[in-house]
C-alpha positions as CSV (number, residue, x, y, z in Angstrom):
1,X,-4.7,14.3,-6.7
2,X,-4.2,10.8,-7.9
3,X,-6.4,8.8,-10.1
4,X,-7.6,6.9,-7.2
5,X,-9.1,9.8,-5.2
6,X,-11.9,12.0,-5.7
7,X,-12.0,15.3,-3.8
8,X,-13.9,13.2,-1.0
9,X,-11.5,10.2,-0.7
10,X,-10.6,6.9,-2.1
11,X,-13.2,5.8,-4.6
12,X,-15.7,3.1,-3.4
13,X,-17.3,0.3,-5.0
14,X,-20.4,1.1,-6.7
15,X,-21.9,-1.3,-3.9
16,X,-20.3,-2.2,-0.9
17,X,-20.1,-6.1,-1.1
18,X,-18.7,-6.4,2.7
19,X,-20.4,-5.9,6.0
20,X,-18.2,-4.7,8.8
21,X,-18.0,-8.4,10.2
22,X,-17.0,-9.5,6.7
23,X,-14.4,-7.0,6.1
24,X,-13.1,-7.8,9.7
25,X,-12.9,-11.3,8.9
26,X,-11.1,-10.4,5.5
27,X,-8.6,-8.4,7.3
28,X,-7.8,-11.3,9.7
29,X,-6.9,-13.2,7.0
30,X,-4.4,-10.9,5.5
31,X,-1.0,-11.6,6.0
32,X,0.3,-7.9,7.1
33,X,-2.2,-8.1,9.8
34,X,-0.8,-11.5,11.1
35,X,0.6,-10.1,14.7
36,X,-2.5,-7.8,15.1
37,X,-4.7,-8.6,18.2
38,X,-8.4,-9.1,17.4
39,X,-9.6,-5.8,19.0
40,X,-7.2,-4.2,16.8
41,X,-8.4,-5.7,13.6
42,X,-12.2,-4.8,14.6
43,X,-10.3,-1.1,15.0
44,X,-9.2,-1.3,11.5
45,X,-12.2,-2.6,10.2
46,X,-14.0,0.4,11.3
47,X,-11.6,2.7,9.6
48,X,-11.4,0.6,6.1
49,X,-13.0,1.1,2.9
50,X,-13.4,-0.9,0.1
51,X,-11.6,0.4,-3.2
52,X,-11.1,-0.9,-6.6
53,X,-8.6,0.1,-9.5
54,X,-9.1,-0.5,-13.2
55,X,-6.5,-2.1,-15.3
56,X,-3.6,0.6,-16.3
57,X,-5.0,3.1,-13.4
58,X,-2.7,5.3,-11.9
59,X,-3.1,4.9,-8.2
60,X,-0.7,7.5,-6.7
61,X,2.2,9.4,-8.6
62,X,5.7,9.6,-6.6
63,X,5.6,12.5,-4.7
64,X,2.0,12.9,-4.2
65,X,0.6,14.0,-1.1
66,X,-1.8,10.9,-0.2
67,X,-2.7,10.0,2.8
68,X,-3.9,6.2,1.8
69,X,-2.6,3.0,2.7
70,X,-4.0,-0.1,1.1
71,X,-4.0,-3.9,1.8
72,X,-4.5,-5.6,-1.5
73,X,-7.0,-8.4,-1.8
74,X,-7.0,-9.1,-5.6
75,X,-5.0,-7.7,-8.7
76,X,-1.6,-6.7,-9.2
77,X,0.0,-3.2,-8.8
78,X,3.5,-1.9,-10.2
79,X,5.6,0.5,-7.8
80,X,7.7,2.4,-10.0
81,X,10.0,5.2,-9.8
82,X,11.3,8.1,-12.2
83,X,14.7,7.5,-13.9
84,X,16.0,10.1,-16.5
85,X,13.8,9.5,-19.4
86,X,12.0,6.6,-18.1
87,X,9.7,4.7,-15.6
88,X,11.6,2.0,-13.7
89,X,9.6,-1.0,-12.1
90,X,10.9,-1.5,-8.6
91,X,8.7,-4.3,-7.6
92,X,4.9,-5.8,-8.4
93,X,2.7,-6.3,-5.5
94,X,-0.4,-8.3,-5.4
95,X,-2.7,-10.1,-3.1
96,X,-1.7,-10.2,0.5
97,X,0.6,-7.2,0.0
98,X,0.2,-3.8,0.7
99,X,1.1,-0.2,-0.7
100,X,1.2,3.3,0.4
101,X,3.2,2.9,3.6
102,X,4.3,6.6,3.7
103,X,0.6,7.3,4.4
104,X,1.4,6.9,8.1
105,X,4.7,9.3,8.0
106,X,4.1,13.0,8.6
107,X,4.7,14.3,5.0
108,X,2.2,11.5,3.5
109,X,4.7,12.1,0.2
110,X,4.7,9.0,-1.8
111,X,8.0,7.2,-2.5
112,X,7.0,5.5,-5.7
113,X,4.4,5.7,-8.1
114,X,1.5,2.9,-8.1
115,X,-0.2,1.6,-11.2
116,X,-2.6,-1.1,-11.4
117,X,-1.8,-3.8,-14.0
118,X,-5.0,-5.5,-13.8
119,X,-8.3,-4.8,-12.1
120,X,-7.2,-4.5,-8.5
121,X,-9.4,-4.7,-5.4
122,X,-7.9,-3.5,-1.8
123,X,-8.9,-2.1,1.4
124,X,-8.0,1.7,2.2
125,X,-7.0,3.2,5.2
126,X,-6.7,7.0,5.7
127,X,-3.2,7.6,7.1
128,X,-4.1,10.5,9.2
129,X,-6.9,8.1,11.2
130,X,-4.2,5.3,11.5
131,X,-1.5,7.8,13.0
132,X,-4.4,9.1,15.8
133,X,-5.0,5.1,16.3
134,X,-1.5,5.0,17.1
135,X,-1.1,7.9,19.5
136,X,-4.5,6.6,21.2
137,X,-3.2,3.0,21.8
138,X,0.5,2.4,22.1
139,X,0.3,-1.3,21.5
140,X,-1.7,-0.9,18.6
141,X,0.9,1.8,17.1
142,X,3.9,-0.5,17.8
143,X,2.5,-3.4,16.0
144,X,1.4,-1.3,13.2
145,X,4.9,0.5,12.8
146,X,6.8,-2.8,13.2
147,X,4.6,-4.3,10.2
148,X,5.2,-0.9,8.4
149,X,8.8,-1.2,9.1
150,X,8.9,-5.0,7.4
151,X,7.2,-3.3,4.3
152,X,9.9,-0.5,4.2
153,X,12.7,-2.9,4.2
154,X,11.2,-5.1,1.5
155,X,10.9,-2.1,-0.6
156,X,14.5,-0.9,0.2
157,X,15.8,-4.4,-0.8
158,X,13.8,-4.3,-3.9
159,X,15.1,-0.9,-4.9
160,X,18.6,-2.0,-4.1
161,X,18.2,-5.2,-6.2
162,X,16.9,-3.0,-9.2
163,X,19.7,-0.6,-8.9
164,X,22.3,-3.3,-8.8
165,X,20.6,-5.0,-11.9
166,X,20.6,-1.5,-13.7
167,X,24.1,-0.3,-13.1
168,X,26.1,-3.6,-12.9
169,X,28.6,-4.0,-15.8
170,X,27.4,-6.1,-18.6
171,X,30.1,-8.5,-18.1
172,X,29.0,-9.0,-14.6
173,X,25.5,-10.0,-15.9
174,X,26.7,-12.5,-18.1
175,X,27.3,-16.1,-16.7
């Protein structure tokens, strides 16, 4: 279990600061949801939980079976991978970005480690509920999977660039 989860799910704010209507309005402004229909955003708002993570908190580890997908509202999170003898940062994500895309895959196994670099606020969605919503409404499912594929492509590109930087000869790095 990652640090962000209790045995009951993601940790919630002490007092929820958003009503369902405010949460829906916040989601409408999030770049990840730009192509979603209004009724789909309302559906997502009903599934959402506000969460926060303290500076340096491990949200999930690479390989964890965590089913949560997060839309970041504030703060920064490092996505990292284990390399022999060290942790390598692949990308840093912040407000308007997302993490935990693997929560909508059958295995829910996380591909990276996520660690908050500062106080972070996010909206969390249970991946199983997202999968059911996709099965119930194909238009919603197509829109969600298209948005998720953009995230996966970005992470793949970030990983590729990180590998090129790590393994390119020193002479190729010098001007």
